[in-house]
N, C-alpha and C positions, 0 to 999 in steps of 0.2 A: 787193690781195687779192680773189679772186673771191668774190662772195656771191650768194645766192639769196633773194630777199625780205628782204634786209638781214641774213641769218643766214649764218654759216660752215658750218652743217650743218643738216639737217632732222630728225636723230634724237635731238637733245639732250633734248627734253622726254619722248620715249618711254623713253630710257635712264634719266633721273631717276626717272620714275614707277615703273618696274620695279625699280630699285635700292631704293627705298624700300618697295615691295611685298615684296621679298625680305629686307627688314631688313638691308641691307648698308651699312656706312659706305664712304666714298670710299676709306679705307685698305684695307678688307677686299676690296673689289672690285679694287683695285691688286694686292693679293697674290694673288688668284685668277688675275688675268690674267698675273702673273709666271709661275705655274705652267704656263701655256699657252705661255710664251716670248714674251709680249707685254709690253713695258715701258711702262707709263702710270703716271705718278705721280698721287696724289691730286688735285694741282692741275690736272693735265691733264684728268682726268675731270670735275672742276669746270667747267673751261672748255668742254668738250664739251657738258655738260649745259646750260650757259648759252648754247650755240649761238655761242660766241665762238672756237672752235678746229675746224679741218678735222679730220675723222675719216679715217684711211686705211682702206682696204677691209679689210685683215687685222685692224685694231684693232676694226672694227665687227662683223666675223663673230665674233671672240673674245668680245666684249661680249655679243652676241646669244646665243651659246652658253651663257655663264655665267648670264645673266638670263632664259633661256628666252624670248627675243623672236623672234616670227615676222618674218622680213625682209619679208614681204609688207605687214605693218603700217607699216613705214618707207616703202615704196614708195607707199602711200596718201597720205602727207604731200605728195607732189608735186602 
């Protein structure tokens, strides 16, 4: 599996921090994603936040939309 700085993604911490800021559980975020047509189970989100799972571009865009994350912030992590 490809990794960058020994991580499967660079957005996990930003996603986690924003989810907590918005007071959303993993399950609630999963449910909101489902409404946008994106299926991510709570465990998938957990693995993304722990930087142990690759995030597909459409998953990331949906998460950013729900959590009001500016995608430029993620780019800064590079």
